[in-house]
C-alpha positions in Angstrom: 0.0 0.1 0.0 1.3 3.6 -0.8 2.3 5.5 2.0 -0.2 8.2 3.2 1.3 11.8 2.7 0.1 15.2 3.8 0.1 16.3 0.1 -2.2 13.4 -0.6 -4.5 14.4 2.0 -4.6 18.1 0.8 -5.4 16.9 -2.8 -8.0 14.7 -1.3 -10.1 17.5 0.1 -12.5 18.0 -2.9 -13.7 14.4 -2.4 -13.9 14.6 1.3 -15.7 17.8 1.5 -18.2 16.6 -1.2 -18.8 13.4 0.8 -19.3 15.2 4.1 -21.9 17.6 2.5 -23.7 14.7 0.8 -23.9 12.8 4.3 -24.8 16.1 6.2 -27.7 14.8 8.0 -25.5 12.3 9.9 -23.7 15.1 11.8 -26.3 18.0 11.7 -29.3 16.2 12.9 -27.7 15.1 16.2 -26.4 18.6 16.8 -29.6 20.4 16.1 -31.4 17.9 18.2 -29.6 19.3 21.4 -31.0 22.8 20.5 -34.6 21.2 20.2 -34.2 19.6 23.6 -32.5 22.2 25.5 -32.9 26.1 25.6 -29.3 26.8 24.6 -28.2 30.4 25.1 -24.4 29.9 24.9 -22.0 27.5 23.1 -18.4 27.1 24.3 -16.1 25.5 21.9 -12.9 23.7 22.8 -10.0 22.3 21.0 -6.2 22.3 20.7 -4.0 23.0 17.7 -6.1 22.8 14.5 -9.2 22.1 16.6 -8.9 25.4 18.4 -8.4 27.3 15.3 -11.8 25.7 14.0 -13.1 26.6 17.5 -12.4 30.4 16.8 -14.2 30.1 13.5 -17.1 28.2 15.0 -17.6 30.9 17.7 -17.7 33.5 15.0 -20.4 31.5 12.9 -22.7 31.1 16.0 -22.4 34.7 16.9 -22.8 36.1 13.3 -25.1 33.5 11.8 -27.0 32.1 14.6 -27.0 35.3 16.9 -26.0 33.5 20.1 -23.2 33.9 22.6 -20.3 31.8 21.7 -16.5 31.6 22.3 -13.6 29.5 21.2 -11.4 28.3 24.1 -8.1 26.8 25.0 -9.3 23.8 27.2 -6.7 24.1 29.9 -7.0 27.9 30.3 -10.7 27.5 30.6 -10.5 24.7 33.0 -8.1 26.3 35.3 -9.2 30.0 35.1 -12.7 30.4 33.5 -16.3 29.9 34.3 -19.2 29.0 31.9 -21.0 32.0 32.9 -19.4 34.9 34.9 -22.9 36.7 35.1 -24.4 33.8 37.0 -27.5 34.3 35.1 -27.7 31.1 32.8 -28.7 27.7 33.9 -26.6 24.8 33.1 -28.9 23.4 30.7 -28.6 26.7 28.7 -24.9 26.2 28.1 -23.5 23.7 25.7 -19.7 22.6 25.8 -18.5 21.3 22.4 -15.2 19.5 22.3 -13.4 19.1 18.9 -10.9 16.5 18.6 -10.2 14.7 15.4 -8.3 11.8 17.1 -10.5 12.0 20.2 -7.3 11.8 22.2 -6.4 15.4 22.9 -5.4 15.2 26.5 -6.7 18.9 27.3 -9.8 18.7 25.4 -10.8 15.4 26.9 -10.1 16.8 30.5 -12.3 20.0 30.0 -15.1 17.9 28.7 -14.9 15.6 31.7 -14.8 18.6 33.8 -17.9 20.1 32.3 -19.9 16.9 32.4 -19.0 16.4 36.0 -20.4 19.8 36.9 -23.7 19.2 35.0 -23.3 20.9 31.8 -24.5 19.7 28.4 -21.4 18.3 26.5 -20.9 17.1 22.9 -17.9 15.8 21.3 -17.0 16.1 17.5 -14.7 13.4 16.7 -13.4 11.2 13.8 -12.9 8.3 16.2 -16.2 7.2 17.8 -14.3 4.7 20.1 -11.9 7.4 21.4 -11.4 8.6 24.8 -13.4 11.8 24.5 -16.5 9.8 23.8 -16.5 8.5 27.3 -16.7 11.9 28.9 -19.7 13.6 27.1 -23.3 13.4 26.7 -23.6 13.5 22.9 -21.1 12.2 20.2 -21.1 13.5 16.6 -19.1 11.8 13.9 -16.5 14.1 11.9 -16.5 12.6 8.5 -13.0 13.4 7.5 -11.7 10.0 7.7 -8.4 9.0 9.7 -5.3 11.0 8.6 -2.4 8.6 8.8 0.2 11.5 8.9 0.7 13.7 12.0 -0.4 17.2 10.6 -4.0 17.5 10.0 -5.2 19.2 6.7 -8.2 17.4 5.3 -9.6 17.2 8.8 -9.5 20.9 9.4 -11.4 21.9 6.3 -14.0 19.1 6.8 -14.2 20.3 10.4 -14.9 23.9 9.3 -17.5 22.7 6.8 -19.2 20.8 9.6 -19.3 23.8 11.8 -20.7 26.0 9.0 -23.5 23.4 8.6 -24.3 23.3 12.1 -24.6 27.1 12.2 -26.8 27.4 9.3 -29.0 24.6 10.4 -29.3 25.9 13.9 -30.2 29.2 12.6 -33.0 27.7 10.6 -34.2 25.7 13.6 -34.4 28.8 15.7 -36.0 30.9 13.0 -33.0 33.1 12.6 -32.8 32.0 8.9 -35.7 31.3 6.6 -36.0 28.4 4.5 -34.8 30.3 1.6 -31.8 31.6 3.5 -30.9 28.0 4.5 -31.3 26.6 1.0 -29.0 29.4 -0.5 -26.4 28.4 2.3 -26.5 24.9 1.4 -26.4 25.6 -2.4 -23.3 28.0 -1.8 -21.7 25.0 0.1 -22.5 22.8 -2.7 -21.2 25.2 -5.4 -17.7 25.6 -3.4 -17.2 21.7 -2.8 -18.1 21.0 -6.5 -15.5 23.3 -7.7 -12.9 22.7 -5.0 -10.3 21.1 -7.5 -9.8 24.5 -8.8 -8.9 25.8 -5.4 -6.3 23.1 -5.1 -4.9 23.7 -8.6 -4.7 27.6 -8.2 -3.2 27.2 -4.6 -0.5 24.9 -5.7 0.4 26.9 -8.8 0.5 30.0 -6.5 3.1 28.3 -4.2 5.1 27.0 -7.1 5.5 30.5 -8.5 6.5 32.0 -5.1 8.4 29.1 -3.4 11.9 30.5 -3.9 11.4 33.5 -1.8 8.9 31.9 0.7 11.2 29.0 1.8 14.0 31.3 2.1 12.5 33.7 4.4 13.8 34.7 8.0 10.3 34.8 9.3 6.8 34.6 8.0 3.5 36.4 9.2 0.1 35.4 8.5 -2.4 38.2 9.0 -6.3 37.8 9.1 -9.4 39.5 10.4 -13.0 38.8 11.0 -14.1 35.2 10.4 -10.5 34.7 9.1 -8.7 35.4 12.2 -9.1 31.6 12.7 -7.7 31.0 9.2 -4.5 33.1 10.1 -4.0 30.9 13.2 -4.3 27.8 11.1 -2.0 29.2 8.5 0.6 29.8 11.2 0.3 26.5 12.9 0.6 24.6 9.5 3.6 26.3 8.5 5.3 26.1 11.8 4.5 22.5 12.0 5.8 21.5 8.9 8.0 24.0 7.1 9.4 24.9 10.6 10.4 28.5 9.7 9.5 30.9 12.5 5.9 32.0 11.7 3.6 34.3 13.5 -0.2 34.9 13.2 -1.8 38.2 14.0 -5.0 40.0 13.6 -4.3 42.4 10.9 -4.5 45.6 13.0 -2.5 44.1 15.8 0.5 43.5 13.6 0.8 47.3 13.0 1.2 47.9 16.7 5.0 46.9 17.3 5.9 43.8 15.2 6.1 45.9 12.2 9.4 47.6 13.5 11.2 44.3 12.7 10.0 44.3 9.1 12.7 43.8 6.6 13.3 42.4 3.0 13.8 38.9 4.2 10.5 38.7 5.8 7.3 37.4 4.1 3.7 38.7 5.0 0.6 36.8 4.0 -2.6 38.8 4.1 -5.9 36.8 4.1 -8.2 39.2 2.2 -11.6 38.4 3.7 -15.0 40.0 2.6 -15.2 41.8 6.0 -15.1 45.5 7.2 -11.3 45.6 7.3 -10.8 44.8 3.5 -10.0 48.3 2.5 -7.8 48.7 5.4 -5.9 45.5 4.5 -5.1 47.2 1.1 -3.6 50.2 2.7 -1.3 47.9 5.0 -0.3 46.0 1.9 0.8 49.1 0.1 2.6 50.3 3.1 4.4 47.1 4.0 5.7 46.8 0.3 8.0 49.6 1.1 10.0 47.4 3.4 9.7 44.1 1.7 8.4 42.9 -1.7 7.4 39.4 -0.3 3.7 40.6 0.4 1.0 38.1 -0.6 -2.6 38.6 -0.6 -5.0 35.4 -0.5 -8.4 36.3 -1.6 -11.4 35.9 -3.9 -12.2 39.6 -4.2 -10.7 41.8 -7.1 -7.6 43.6 -6.3 -4.7 45.0 -8.3 -2.9 41.7 -8.1 0.6 40.6 -9.1 2.3 37.2 -9.2 2.7 37.1 -5.3 -1.1 37.3 -5.0 -3.7 34.5 -5.3 -7.2 35.8 -6.4 -9.3 32.6 -6.5 -11.6 32.2 -9.5 -14.1 30.4 -7.4 -16.4 32.9 -5.5 -18.2 32.1 -2.3 -19.6 33.7 0.9 -17.4 35.0 3.5 -18.3 32.1 6.0 -17.3 29.4 3.5 -14.1 31.3 2.4 -12.0 29.7 5.1 -12.3 26.5 3.5 -10.4 28.1 0.4 -8.1 30.4 2.3 -6.4 27.7 4.3 -5.3 25.6 1.2 -2.4 28.0 0.1 -1.1 27.6 3.6 -1.3 23.8 3.5 0.9 24.0 0.2 3.4 26.5 1.9 3.8 23.9 4.7 3.7 20.7 3.1 5.3 21.4 -0.3 7.5 23.7 1.1 8.8 21.1 3.6 9.2 18.6 0.9 11.2 21.2 -1.2 13.8 21.6 1.7 14.0 18.1 2.5 11.6 17.7 5.7 9.6 14.5 6.0 6.3 15.6 7.3 5.2 12.1 8.1 7.7 11.9 10.8 6.8 13.3 14.2 10.2 14.4 15.7 8.8 15.4 19.1 8.3 11.9 20.7 7.3 12.9 24.1 3.5 11.9 24.7 2.4 15.2 26.2 -0.5 16.3 23.9 -2.4 13.2 23.3 -3.6 10.2 25.3 -2.5 6.9 24.0 -5.0 5.3 21.5 -6.5 2.1 22.7 
């Protein structure tokens, strides 16, 4: 059998996303059922690494689409220092804890879900492995339909997770009467249109990397800047590059980057802007113009029309801003995986062998 590779998982995303959408009832219905059964007024999402980044996007979805209080949390920080409701005005049946763990073995996520359940909160896990440890410590289990990734860095799992969270949000909005039937149908059609054309996203992302790889892999430092719904995408880009290409990489909210880190900017540093269709888009273009005075290694990842050059990627596939994170993460996956391959790093090998992050799989 051919050895599984990260690049293979990246290029398998169109199939995986289409299959997940076709089987959406398997993971949407049990989630919406929780909202039918309980008067949920707040959703707390938990995850580490890729799952945390997806949690940040999930919280944005539930606030902006559903109109419900939500937050993405680091599990250990929450367990040790936070409360589910600092106002003491919500009942435990009004707060839903959602733990995201593709493997189901993330130590910190398992522990915070166990803590929540023991304290009487409603708990739900989203995991690919239905026999994993996290499933033993929650009230509800929902299957993440990404398939097992047989390499350490998660790529296909991230995009399928984000699609799952989007479908949860629009379906919950319909159930609560926030979305009309027409709005819901449009949201599903937009998801289908994007997943049907996802091969083009893969092809354009790889071509963009190939034409820019020389300067990218020879950078002293890389910055990934995002805003709005795509702040989570910036975090995922930072994680993937740091995990595989292993060049110092930092993710920032776009405005925050200008408050100090710009003082270190020089011609051997690379900046990636995620050009989301949000309020900051025009501001992003002003930053882009300013940063180019200090380095020509400035790249924009977007589907919106800009005065683009070879360093930018303007996707021909268009979608709504909530689905765009599915597209915008792909260029960073190629920077990470193909960049690593180009400089001789084997991404299938986990060099850090200490078992700190995950529980042993049974």
